[in-house]
C-alpha positions as CSV (number, residue, x, y, z in Angstrom):
1,M,-22.3,-27.9,-4.5
2,D,-24.2,-25.8,-6.9
3,R,-24.7,-22.4,-5.4
4,K,-27.0,-19.9,-7.0
5,L,-25.4,-16.5,-7.0
6,E,-27.7,-13.7,-5.9
7,S,-27.6,-10.0,-6.1
8,R,-29.2,-7.8,-3.6
9,T,-29.9,-4.1,-3.8
10,Y,-30.5,-1.9,-0.8
11,H,-32.0,1.6,-0.8
12,L,-30.9,3.5,2.2
13,S,-31.9,6.9,3.4
14,P,-29.1,9.4,4.1
15,N,-29.5,8.9,7.8
16,Q,-29.2,5.1,7.5
17,L,-26.1,5.5,5.4
18,N,-24.5,7.9,7.9
19,E,-25.3,5.4,10.7
20,L,-23.6,2.6,8.7
21,Y,-20.6,4.9,8.1
22,R,-20.4,5.8,11.7
23,K,-20.5,2.1,12.8
24,Y,-18.3,0.5,10.1
25,G,-16.4,3.3,8.5
26,R,-16.6,4.9,5.0
27,P,-15.3,3.1,1.9
28,G,-11.5,3.1,1.9
29,E,-11.2,3.1,5.7
30,L,-9.9,0.3,7.8
31,S,-12.2,1.3,10.6
32,P,-14.2,4.4,11.4
33,G,-11.9,7.4,11.1
34,R,-8.9,5.4,10.2
35,P,-8.0,5.7,6.5
36,A,-6.5,2.7,4.7
37,T,-2.9,3.1,3.5
38,R,-2.5,3.8,-0.2
39,K,-0.9,1.0,-2.1
40,R,1.2,3.1,-4.5
41,R,4.6,2.1,-3.3
42,R,4.8,-0.9,-5.5
43,L,3.5,1.0,-8.5
44,D,5.9,3.9,-8.0
45,A,8.8,1.5,-7.8
46,A,7.7,-0.4,-10.9
47,L,7.4,2.9,-12.9
48,A,10.8,4.1,-11.7
49,A,12.3,0.8,-12.8
50,L,10.7,1.2,-16.2
51,D,12.1,4.7,-16.5
52,R,15.6,3.5,-15.7
53,K,15.4,0.8,-18.3
54,S,13.9,2.9,-21.1
55,N,16.3,4.8,-23.4
56,S,13.5,7.0,-24.7
57,V,12.9,8.8,-21.4
58,L,14.4,12.3,-21.5
59,M,16.0,13.5,-18.3
60,P,16.4,17.2,-17.7
61,S,19.9,18.4,-18.1
62,D,21.7,20.3,-15.3
63,E,22.6,23.1,-17.7
64,D,20.1,25.9,-18.0
C-alpha cells in the first residue's frame, strides 16, 4: 500500500474561521467552550522528583 502523502492549505476569511470555531471549538478545546485539561501534573511530579534527588538544589532556610 503505497500512499502518497498530500498537504493541503486552506485560506479562510475571518467569518469562516469564526464559524469553524463556533462549530468545532478553538484549538486547545475539547468541544466548543470546554477547554482541555492541562497535562502538567506529570511534568510537575517529575521535576519535583528531580529536585529531591539533586544535591545541588538550594532550599531556603527557615532562619531569616
